[in-house]
N, C-alpha and C positions, 0 to 999 in steps of 0.2 A: 347464493354462494356463501360458503362457510370457511372463514379463515380464522384460526385461533392459535394461541401459543401452544408450544409443545408441552406434553406432560408425560408421566410415567407410562400411561397406556400406549404411547406411541413408540415404545422401545422396539417392538417387532419391526415396525416400518423403518426405524433408524438402522437396525441391524441389516435389513434387506438392502438398504442403499449404501451400506458401508463402503463399497468399492465403486460407487456410481455417483460421485460428487464432483461438482465444478467449484473449485476454490477461486475466490475473487479478491483475496488479500494475500499477496505473494509472501510478504515478510512474515506474517503470522504463520502461514503454512510451513515455511522453511525453518522457523525457529521453534514452533510449538506443535507441529505435526498435524495429523489428520483432524479436521474439525468435527467429525463424527466418531472419532476414536475415543478410548476411555478417558484420556487426559482432556480432550476437548469437551466431553460431556460433563466432566467434573467442574469445569469452569462456570457452568450455568448455576451451580449450587451457591456460588459466592454472591450474596446480595449486594455487595459493594461494587460489583462490576456492572457496567452498562453493556450487557450482553443479552441478546434476545433472539429467540428462534420461533418460527411459526410453521403451521402445516395447513395446506388447502386440500380438502377431501372431496371437492365438488366435481372433479373430473373422473376420467377412467382410472388414472393413476394419482396417488397422493403426491403432492409437491411439498418439498421442504425448503426452508431458507433461513439464513441467520444474518444478523447485523451486529456490529460492535462499535463502541464509542469510548474514548478515553476522556475522563472528566477534565474539563477545562479546554478541550479542543473544540474548534469551530466546525468540525466535520465528523461524520461517522463513516464507517466503511462496510460495504456489503461483504459478508464473510464467506458464504457459500450458497449454492443452489443445488438441489437434488430432486430427481435423478438427472444426471448429465445426459442421459439418453433421451430425455423428453424436453429438451430446451425449446422446442417449437410448440409446446402445449399452449393453447389459447388462454389458459388461466394464469400463465406465469406472470404477465405484466401486472395483474391484480395483486399477486403475492408480493412482487417487488414494491408496488405502491404501498402495501400494508407495512412492509418492513421500513420503508422510508418514513412513513407516518410515525413509527416508533422513534426514529431519529429526531423528529421534530419535538417529541415529548422530552427528549434529552437536551433540547435547546440547541441542537446542531443546525448550522445554516446550509450545509451541503452534505451529500452522500457520494462517496467515491467507490468505484469498482474498477478492478484491474483485470483485463480480459485479453487472451491471445487474439491477435487481430484476425485470425481465421475462424474464430469461434461462432457457433450457430446461435449463441445467446444474444447477439447484437440486435436483431429485430425486437426482441422482448424488452431489452433495456431501453431502446429508443422509444418504444411505445410507452414506457413508464417515465419518460422525460429525461433520460440520460443522453449526453452528447460527449464526443471525444474532445479533450482539451490538451492532451500530451501523449507521448508514448514512452515506454521504458523497456530496458532489457536487463535481466539479471545475469551477472557473470559469476561463475564459480572460480574463486581465487584460492581455493584450499591448497593447491599444489605448489604455490609460489615458494621459492627458496630464498633464504637470506643472501644478500650480496654485500660486498665490502667496498662499494663505491664511496660511501660516506656522504652522499648528497641528499639522502632522504630521511635521516634520523631526526630525533628530537620531538616526535609526537608525544603529547601528554594528555591526560584527562582534562576535560573542560571544567573550568571553575567559574564561579559567579562573575568574577571580574572580566571574564572573556566574553560574556554575552553581548555587550554592545558591539564589539568587533565582529562577532559571528553574525549578528543581525544585519550589520552593514554589508557584510559579504553576501548574505542572502539577497538583499535588495539589489545588489550589483549584478547578480547572476540570474536569479529567477525573474522572468518577464513580468512587467508591472501588471499586465492583465490577469496574471495568475496569483497575485498577492492575496486576494480575498479567499482563494481556495487553498493555497499553500502559505499560511502565515509564517513569519520568521520564527526561528526556535526561541522558546521561552523557558525551557527546562535545562538544568545543568546535567546534560547527558551527551556523551560523545567524546571526540578527541579533536585537538587543535594542534597545528604546527606552528613553530616559532615565527615563521614567515608572515603569519596573520592573514594568509591568502588561501589556507587549506583548513577545512573542517569536515568531520565525518560523524554523522549521527549513527548511533548503534542500537540495534534491537537484538536481544539475545534470549534464547530459550534452551531447553534441554536437547533440542535436535540440531541447532545451528546458530550462527551469528550472521546478521545482515548489516552491512555498512552502507549508508547513503551519503556520498561525498558532495561537497560543495568546494570546487577548486577553481580559482580565478584563471581565466585563459592566459594571463600574462605570467603565470607561475612557470618556473623552469624545473627541469629534472623531475617531471611528473611521474615517470615510470618508477624512478627510485623512491619517490615519496610514497606511492601506492604500495610498492613492495615492502617498504619499511613498516608502514601501517599494519599490513596484514601479517607479516612474519613476526612482529613484536607484540602481538596481542597477548595480554596477560590473562591467565585463567581460561585458556582456550579449551583444555581438556579433550583434545582430539576432535572437537566438533568442526564440521565443515564451515567455511566462511564464504559469504557471497557479497558482491558489490552491486548495488541497485543504481543504474545510470538512467536518469531521465533525459528527455530529448534536448533540453537546454544545456546538457553537459555531454552531448554526443561526441564532442571532440576528444573525450577521454578514451573512446573505444579503440582507436588504433594503438594507443599505449597499452591497453589491456591485451590486445591481440599479440603485441610484441612480447609481453610477459608470459604468454602461453595460457591465459585465462580462457575458459570455455563459456560461450554464450548460450542462453536458452532462447526460445522463440520470442520474438518481439511482441510486446503487449500494448494495447491501447489503454490509456488511463481515462476513464469516463467520470463525469460528474452530473449530479442532479441538484439543482438549486431549489432549496426549500424557501417557504415564506415564514415570516414571523409577524406577530401582532404589534402594531405601534400603540402608544399610550392612548390614542383616541379611538382605538378599536378597529382602525382600518387596516387592511392587509397591506404589507409593504415587503418589497423584495429584500432578501438578505444581502444582495450585492448592490453596490452603489449604482445608481441609474446610468452613470457615464461609463461603467465598466461592462464590457461584453465579452463572452467567451464563445468563440466560433468553433464548430467541429472541424478538425483537421482532415485533410485528404490522406488516407492511409494507403500505402502501397506494400504489397507483400514482398518480403525479403527472405530468401532461403539461407539458413545458417546451419553450421554443423552443430549437431546436438552434443 
C-alpha cells in the first residue's frame, strides 16, 4: 500500500474529484469554500499552516484526504475525503489513519470529524478508531431582521479581561467528559454579552461567517439576544451567517425556529484519541484515565432543508 502527500503531479486527480468531495469540517467549508477549489489549494502553499493532504493509489480508484490543525490547539480536524462516491473503499480506513498520524506529528491529542449522521463514511471512520461524542446542527441565520425589543443589545468584541468569565461559562455548559476534547477558549476571538452568560466564538472567511454560541440555560430573552448578535455584526459585507449548535446547547433550537432560521441536516461529531509519549518513553493516553467518551446512540431526524 502506498500513501503519500499530494504534489503537483496529482493536479489531474484533484480536478477530477473537484465535485466529488465529502467535507468533514463544516465551519471551514462554510467560511472558506471548497477544499479542492483554487483558494483551498493555495492554502497548502503556506508553510506556516498545519495543513496536510495525502493520496492513496493502491486501489482501483485514487483516494484523497486532508487534515488541518491550528497551532496551539489540542485537536486537529479531518478536512475532507474524496471521492465521496467511494466511501466504502476498503483502503479508506488506512488513509484516515495516515492523516491522523500527521496530527500526532503536530502534537495534537485528538482528531475530530463532523459527519452527516446518515453518511456512508461511518464504517471507515469507526475502523480508523473514531467514535461519536456529540452531535450538531448548523442553522442559517442570514435572513434575520433587526427588532426593536431592546432586550438583546449590548454584544461587544471579546477582550482579554473577559477570558476568565468565558472560560467559567464554558465549564458550566460543556459536559465535563468533553473538556479534554473541547478545551475552554484561550484566544481573544468572538463576542460577549454584558449579562456575562452569553458568548459566541466566530470563524469568518470570504464565503461566510460561523458563530458558535455558549449561552447559559438560565439566560432570558434568548431569541432577542441571538437576533441582536446576528443583525449587528460589523463588516459583514453581505456574507451569509450561520449558527453552529452542539447537542449540549440543543435547547437553543426552538428559539432559532421561532426566529425563522433554517437548519441543515444533523451531524455526528466524532473523535479519535491519539497517544503521546511520556518522558520515560512509555505510551500514554492523551486523555486522563478517569475520563471516558462513549459513542452516543444516534437517531435520524428529518428536517426541512
